[in-house]
Residue, then its C-alpha position, 0 to 999 in steps of 0.5 A: m500500500t502506498d503512502q497516498e493510499k494510506k492517507e486516503a484510507l485514514g482520511a475516509y473517516r473525515a470524509a464520512v464526518r463531512e458527509g454526515e454534516r452535509l446530510g444534517e444541514e440538508i435535513q435542516l433546510w428541508r425542515a425549514r421549508a416544511e415549516r414555511m409550507t405549514a405556515s402558508v397552508r394555515l394562511a391559505p384561503a379555503g380550496r387552496s393548499g400546499r398539502r402535496s408540497l408539504e407531503e413531499a417535504v416530509e418524504e424528503i426529510d424521511g429519506l434524508m434521515r434514513r441516509l443520515g442513519a446509515q451514514q452515522r453507522a458507517l462513520v462508527r465503522e470508519r472511526l473504529g478502523l481508524e482507531r485500530a490503525v492508529e493504535a497499531v503504530g508503536d510510538r505514542r507521539l506518532q499516534e497522537l499526530l495521526r489522531l490529530r490529523y485524521v480524527e480531528g482534521m487538524s492542519f499540519e501547522a496546527i498539529a506542529e503548534r499543538m505538539g511543540y514541533s516545527v511544521r517540517q518536523t511534523l511532516r517528517l513525523h507524519a511520514a514516519a507514522l505512515e510507514q508504520v501504518q499497516p496495509g489494509c489499515h482499516 
């Protein structure tokens, strides 16, 4: 497994987190839309209704909630795999670096500051950590 493939495998958790956040935001947008539709249905004169639009919004929210649930289950699996890969690295500071980068999503600059290293040293440590990540890291 190349270093790039290892980075992509380790980065899958952050990608799953971002997708979960995106789905959550989309659900909020549909809920807001449904609330506006509900208000307009109450204010609509007799015979005119946004009922179908409201039903569509509820159906969309329901579908998104199912997708979000599946995404959250996948996120848990990714997190567990990522933790196993990080724990398999022998050096505690390399584990910390991998957690900060791939679990917390921190930049190398922020990691360097947090760990008290230069950015260059942090990049060298990251390379050393990647060497210890096992193929099929999670």
